[in-house]
C-alpha positions in Angstrom: 6.2 1.5 33.3 3.5 0.7 35.8 2.4 4.2 36.9 -1.0 5.5 36.2 -1.4 9.0 34.7 -4.4 10.5 36.5 -4.5 14.1 37.5 -5.8 14.4 41.1 -6.6 17.2 43.4 -3.5 18.5 45.2 -2.8 16.6 48.3 -4.5 13.3 47.3 -2.4 10.2 46.6 -2.4 8.7 43.1 -3.5 5.1 43.2 -1.2 2.9 41.1 -2.2 -0.4 39.6 -0.4 -3.6 40.8 -0.4 -5.3 37.4 3.1 -5.0 35.8 3.1 -3.0 32.5 4.2 -6.0 30.4 1.4 -8.2 31.8 -1.2 -5.5 31.2 0.0 -5.1 27.6 0.1 -8.9 27.0 -3.5 -9.4 28.3 -4.8 -6.3 26.5 -3.2 -7.4 23.2 -4.4 -11.0 23.3 -7.9 -10.0 24.4 -8.2 -7.4 21.5 -6.8 -10.0 19.1 -9.6 -12.4 19.9 -12.3 -9.8 19.6 -11.1 -8.7 16.2 -10.2 -12.2 15.1 -13.8 -13.3 15.5 -15.0 -10.8 13.0 -12.6 -11.7 10.2 -12.5 -15.4 10.9 -16.2 -15.7 10.1 -15.9 -13.8 6.8 -13.9 -16.6 5.1 -16.4 -19.2 6.3 -19.5 -17.4 5.1 -20.0 -19.4 1.9 -19.8 -22.6 3.8 -22.2 -21.3 6.4 -24.6 -20.4 3.6 -24.5 -23.9 2.2 -24.6 -25.7 5.6 -27.5 -23.8 7.1 -29.3 -22.6 4.0 -28.7 -18.9 4.8 -30.0 -16.2 2.5 -28.3 -13.0 1.7 -29.9 -11.1 4.6 -29.2 -14.0 7.0 -25.6 -14.1 5.9 -25.2 -10.3 6.5 -26.7 -10.6 10.0 -24.2 -13.3 10.9 -21.7 -10.5 10.7 -24.0 -7.6 11.9 -25.4 -9.5 14.9 -22.0 -9.5 16.4 -21.0 -6.0 15.4 -24.3 -4.3 16.4 -24.5 -6.0 19.8 -20.9 -5.3 20.4 -21.3 -1.7 19.6 -24.4 -1.2 21.7 -23.0 -2.7 24.9 -19.5 -1.3 24.7 -20.3 1.7 26.9 -21.8 -0.5 29.5 -18.8 -2.8 29.4 -16.4 0.1 29.8 -18.3 1.5 32.8 -18.5 -1.9 34.5 -14.7 -2.2 34.3 -14.4 1.2 36.0 -16.8 0.1 38.8 -15.8 -3.5 39.5 -12.2 -3.8 38.5 -10.5 -4.6 35.2 -9.4 -8.1 36.1 -12.8 -9.4 37.1 -14.6 -7.8 34.1 -11.9 -9.2 31.7 -12.6 -12.7 33.0 -16.4 -12.3 32.8 -16.3 -11.0 29.3 -13.9 -13.7 28.2 -16.1 -16.4 29.8 -19.3 -15.1 28.1 -17.5 -14.9 24.7 -16.2 -18.4 25.0 -19.6 -20.0 26.0 -21.3 -18.2 23.1 -18.6 -19.5 20.7 -19.4 -23.0 21.8 -23.1 -22.4 21.1 -22.4 -21.0 17.7 -20.2 -24.0 16.8 -23.1 -26.4 17.5 -25.8 -24.3 15.9 -28.3 -26.2 13.7 -30.2 -23.3 12.2 -29.8 -19.7 11.2 -31.6 -18.3 14.2 -29.4 -20.1 16.7 -26.2 -19.1 14.9 -27.3 -15.4 14.7 -28.3 -15.5 18.4 -25.0 -17.0 19.4 -23.2 -14.3 17.4 -25.2 -11.6 19.3 -24.2 -13.1 22.7 -20.6 -13.3 21.4 -20.9 -9.6 20.7 -22.1 -8.9 24.3 -19.1 -10.8 25.7 -16.8 -9.0 23.4 -18.4 -5.7 24.5 -17.5 -6.5 28.1 -14.0 -7.6 27.1 -12.8 -5.0 24.6 -12.9 -1.8 26.7 -10.9 -3.6 29.4 -8.1 -4.2 26.9 -7.7 -0.6 26.0 -8.2 0.7 29.6 -5.5 -1.6 30.8 -3.1 0.2 28.5 -4.3 3.7 29.1 -4.5 3.3 32.9 -1.1 1.6 33.2 1.1 3.7 30.9 1.5 7.5 31.4 1.1 10.0 28.6 4.1 10.2 26.4 6.3 7.7 24.4 5.6 4.8 26.7 1.8 5.0 26.1 2.4 5.6 22.3 4.4 2.4 22.1 1.8 0.4 24.1 -1.1 1.7 22.0 0.8 1.0 18.8 1.3 -2.6 20.0 -2.4 -2.9 21.0 -3.4 -1.5 17.6 -1.1 -3.7 15.6 -2.0 -6.9 17.3 -5.7 -6.2 17.4 -6.0 -5.0 13.8 -3.7 -7.8 12.5 -6.3 -10.2 13.9 -8.4 -9.2 11.0 -6.0 -10.6 8.5 -4.9 -13.5 10.6 -8.5 -14.5 11.0 -8.7 -15.0 7.3 -5.9 -17.6 7.4 -7.2 -19.3 10.5 -10.7 -19.4 9.1 -9.5 -20.8 5.8 -7.6 -23.6 7.4 -10.4 -24.5 9.7 -13.0 -24.3 7.0 -11.1 -26.3 4.4 -9.7 -29.1 6.7 -12.3 -29.3 9.4 -15.6 -27.4 9.2 -17.0 -23.9 9.3 -18.1 -24.8 12.9 -14.5 -24.7 14.0 -14.2 -21.0 13.4 -16.3 -20.8 16.6 -15.2 -23.9 18.4 -11.5 -22.8 18.2 -12.4 -20.0 20.7 -13.1 -22.5 23.4 -9.5 -23.7 24.0 -8.2 -20.2 23.2 -10.5 -18.7 25.7 -9.4 -21.1 28.4 -5.7 -20.4 27.7 -6.2 -16.6 27.9 -8.2 -17.0 31.1 -5.3 -18.9 32.6 -2.9 -16.1 31.6 -5.3 -13.5 33.2 -5.6 -15.4 36.4 -1.9 -15.9 36.7 -0.6 -12.4 35.9 -3.4 -9.8 36.1 -3.9 -8.6 39.7 -7.1 -7.3 41.1 -7.4 -3.5 41.0 -9.5 -1.4 43.2 -12.7 0.0 41.5 -12.5 3.7 40.7 -15.8 4.4 42.5 -17.8 2.9 45.3 -21.2 1.4 44.8 -22.9 3.0 41.8 -25.9 2.0 39.7 -25.2 0.8 36.2 -27.1 2.7 33.5 -29.0 -0.2 32.0 -31.7 1.9 30.3 -28.9 3.8 28.5 -27.4 0.5 27.3 -30.7 -0.8 26.0 -31.5 2.5 24.2 -28.1 2.7 22.4 -28.2 -1.0 21.5 -31.7 -0.8 20.1 -31.0 2.4 18.3 -27.8 1.2 16.5 -29.6 -2.1 15.6 -32.6 -0.3 14.0 -30.4 2.1 12.1 -28.3 -0.7 10.6 -31.5 -2.8 9.9 -33.1 0.2 8.2 -30.1 0.9 6.0 -29.8 -2.7 5.0 -33.5 -2.8 3.9 -33.2 0.3 1.6 -32.4 -1.8 -1.5 -35.4 -4.1 -1.4 -37.9 -2.1 0.6 -37.3 1.4 -0.5 -39.1 4.1 1.5 -40.5 1.6 4.0 -37.0 1.2 5.3 -37.1 4.7 6.7 -39.4 3.6 9.5 -36.8 1.5 11.4 -34.1 4.0 10.4 -36.1 6.9 11.9 -37.0 4.8 15.0 -33.3 4.0 15.5 -32.3 7.7 15.3 -35.1 8.6 17.8 -33.8 6.0 20.3 -30.2 7.3 19.9 -31.5 10.8 20.6 -33.3 9.4 23.7 -30.1 7.8 24.8 -28.3 11.2 24.7 -31.2 12.7 26.7 -31.0 10.0 29.3 -27.3 10.3 29.6 -27.5 14.1 30.1 -29.9 13.6 33.0 -28.4 10.5 34.6 -26.5 10.9 37.8 -24.4 7.8 36.9 -24.3 7.7 33.1 -22.5 5.1 31.0 -20.2 8.0 30.0 -20.2 11.6 31.0 -21.3 13.8 28.1 -19.0 16.5 29.4 -16.1 14.3 28.3 -16.9 15.3 24.8 -16.0 18.9 25.6 -12.4 17.7 25.2 -11.7 18.4 21.5 -9.3 15.4 21.3 -12.0 13.0 22.5 -14.8 14.5 20.3 -12.9 14.9 17.1 -10.8 11.7 17.6 -13.9 9.5 18.0 -15.8 11.2 15.2 -12.9 10.6 12.8 -12.6 7.0 14.0 -16.3 6.4 13.3 -16.1 7.7 9.8 -12.8 5.9 9.0 -14.0 2.6 10.2 -17.2 2.9 8.1 -14.8 2.2 5.2 -12.4 -0.2 6.9 -14.7 -3.2 6.6 -14.4 -3.1 2.8 -10.8 -4.2 3.1 -11.7 -7.5 4.8 -15.3 -8.2 3.8 -15.4 -7.4 0.1 -11.9 -8.7 -0.7 -12.8 -12.0 0.9 -15.9 -12.3 -1.2 -14.0 -11.2 -4.3 -11.3 -13.8 -3.9 -13.7 -16.6 -3.2 -16.7 -15.8 -5.4 -14.8 -14.3 -8.5 -11.3 -15.7 -8.4 -12.5 -19.0 -6.8 -9.7 -19.1 -4.2 -10.1 -21.7 -1.6 -10.6 -20.6 2.0 -7.0 -21.3 2.8 -5.7 -19.4 -0.2 -7.9 -16.5 0.7 -6.5 -16.5 4.2 -2.9 -16.6 2.9 -3.6 -13.8 0.5 -4.4 -11.5 3.5 -0.9 -12.0 5.0 0.5 -8.9 3.2 -2.3 -6.9 4.7 -1.2 -8.1 8.1 2.4 -7.1 7.5 1.4 -3.7 6.2 -0.6 -3.0 9.4 2.3 -4.3 11.6 4.9 -2.3 9.7 2.8 0.9 9.9 2.1 0.5 13.6 5.7 -0.2 14.4 6.8 2.9 12.6 4.3 5.1 14.4 6.1 5.6 17.8 9.3 6.7 16.1 7.5 9.0 13.6 5.3 10.5 16.3 8.4 11.6 18.2 9.6 13.5 15.2 6.5 15.0 13.6 3.0 16.3 14.4 0.7 13.3 15.0 -2.0 15.0 13.0 0.3 15.1 10.0 1.1 11.4 10.4 -2.6 10.4 10.8 -3.5 12.5 7.7 -0.8 10.9 5.6 -2.0 7.4 6.7 -5.6 8.3 5.9 -4.8 9.6 2.4 -2.6 6.5 1.8 -5.5 4.2 2.8 -8.0 6.2 0.6 -5.5 5.8 -2.3 -5.3 2.1 -1.7 -9.1 1.8 -1.8 -9.3 3.7 -5.1 -6.5 1.6 -6.5 -8.3 -1.6 -5.4 -11.5 -0.5 -7.1 -9.8 -0.4 -10.5 -7.6 -3.5 -9.9 -10.5 -5.9 -9.5 -11.1 -8.1 -12.6 -12.9 -11.3 -13.4 -9.5 -12.8 -14.6 -7.5 -11.2 -11.8 -4.6 -12.7 -9.9 -3.1 -12.2 -6.5 -0.1 -10.3 -7.8 -2.1 -8.2 -10.3 -5.3 -7.5 -8.3 -4.7 -7.8 -4.6 -1.1 -7.4 -3.5 -0.3 -3.8 -4.4 -3.5 -2.0 -3.4 -3.9 -4.3 -0.3 -0.4 -3.4 1.0 -1.1 0.3 0.5 -4.5 0.2 2.3 -3.0 -1.8 5.2 0.1 0.5 5.6 -2.2 3.5 5.6 -4.4 2.1 8.4 -1.3 1.1 10.3 -0.1 4.7 10.3 -3.5 6.2 11.0 -5.1 4.2 13.8 -2.5 4.6 16.6 -2.6 8.5 16.5 -6.4 8.3 16.4 -6.6 6.0 19.4 -4.1 8.1 21.4 -6.0 11.3 20.5 -9.4 9.8 21.4 -8.2 8.9 24.9 -6.1 12.0 25.7 -6.9 14.0 28.7 -9.2 11.5 30.4 -8.4 10.4 34.0 -7.7 6.7 34.6 -10.8 6.5 36.9 -12.7 6.8 33.6 -10.4 4.7 31.5 -13.0 2.0 30.9 -15.7 4.5 29.9 -13.3 6.2 27.5 -12.2 2.9 26.1 -15.9 2.0 25.6 -16.4 5.2 23.6 -13.4 4.5 21.4 -14.5 1.0 20.7 -18.1 2.1 20.1 -16.9 4.5 17.5 -14.9 1.8 15.8 -17.7 -0.8 15.7 -20.7 1.5 15.0 -18.7 2.8 12.1 -17.9 -0.7 10.9 -21.5 -2.0 11.3 -23.1 0.9 9.5 -20.4 1.0 6.9 -20.9 -2.6 6.1 -24.6 -2.1 5.3 -23.9 1.1 3.4 -21.2 -0.5 1.3 -23.2 -3.6 0.8 -26.2 -1.6 -0.4 -24.0 0.4 -2.8 -22.5 -2.9 -4.2 -25.9 -4.4 -4.6 -27.3 -1.4 -6.4 -24.5 -1.3 -9.0 -26.0 -4.3 -10.8 -25.8 -8.1 -10.9 -22.1 -8.3 -11.9 -20.1 -9.2 -8.8 -16.9 -7.4 -9.9 -18.8 -4.2 -10.6 -20.5 -4.4 -7.1 -17.2 -5.0 -5.3 -15.5 -2.2 -7.3 -18.3 0.2 -6.3 -17.9 -0.7 -2.7 -14.2 0.2 -2.8 -14.9 3.5 -4.6 -17.4 4.4 -1.8 -14.8 3.3 0.8 -12.2 5.6 -0.7 -14.6 8.6 -0.6 -15.5 7.8 3.1 -11.9 7.5 4.1 -11.0 10.8 2.5 -13.9 12.4 4.3 -12.7 11.0 7.6 -9.1 12.1 6.9 -10.4 15.7 6.4 -11.4 15.8 10.0 -7.8 15.1 11.3 -6.6 18.7 11.1 -9.4 19.6 13.7 -7.6 17.5 16.3 -5.9 19.7 19.0 -2.3 20.6 18.4 -0.1 18.3 20.6 1.5 19.9 23.6 5.2 20.5 23.4 7.3 17.9 25.2 4.7 15.1 24.9 
């Protein structure tokens, strides 16, 4: 399965990548695993970081958001770079930047240095992540082969969220919180060796073209100001509307710049494809709730149940299994039923899991009574939901724009997560001083957001017969 699906004008040859399908999927899965891992691996170590560097609540939140917001802002640029300069080269550049930033974060001596390192990590991840998805979509043709590849990419990447909890717990308890960053250095070196050995250079899709740096700056600044403004609403009230409004203006300017640019980060005409437009909008909304699963459960287990970091990580293993099982079932189920029905069922299952989790939280809770059941339901729902969404969000785009489309998909995921984290965090804080009440409120809001996102699924185009 090494052919590329790319409709071309009649008479023109279809260029095929030289990287074998198995190698493309291996590199894509490992790369995505590292990117997602570095979000969740930090969550478990947050209390130790707070103590070690004297971080306040705002600083602690920006250890997470600095990565997410920078990641989201530069994903479109990262995807376009992959289209212009080749996936193998860009994969290695992104991996190298990510690894060096991890080294800096591991040796950080103050909050500013740590947050800055996280921002650079996000930039490296923004270069790396679109390549992982574009390797899959450009290598495997539409149909069952692509569905299986995307399901594997989704399962491995999403499972990194739960695996990160265990890895972070082990490193934090037995070494130091610094090792949640330093572990990326040898891991990055190993992955680079795999890429150098098996990924082969591909020809860029277009000759010399100018990168749309103004667009990247506008979207990064806009997303950052929006997230910053939302995060300030609790303590600063109406004054938080200023950065929020400024962020929205910058995002509007980004759209205007892209509409007039001869070489945009992504063609706005791409969103005339209903699959791309609805798929990405649904992904953005769904992922605004997705962070509750990892972030607030981690805080609940450590701050309320007083689990150790290792026990917290082990407690996330059922979530990993739920995602893997759901993703493994998807290719078989998609061959037998409408993918929209499957995605809708997964979304409703995830929403039910969030609602169950909100009432299961208790000050005297246990793993079996408060975490296992709702966690497994949430994870299984997401496992069933995300593969159809990713496939829909990339459907119909030529492989010459695979990187740009992958950048859009990842941007939808991460913008949703970054904004969702601040919205859910604000909702939790406003519910009062009781931690359990705050976390419960966050899960209620997550259930409502997930249900709203699922309501968009029927607007996806009907799949063509025979695909």
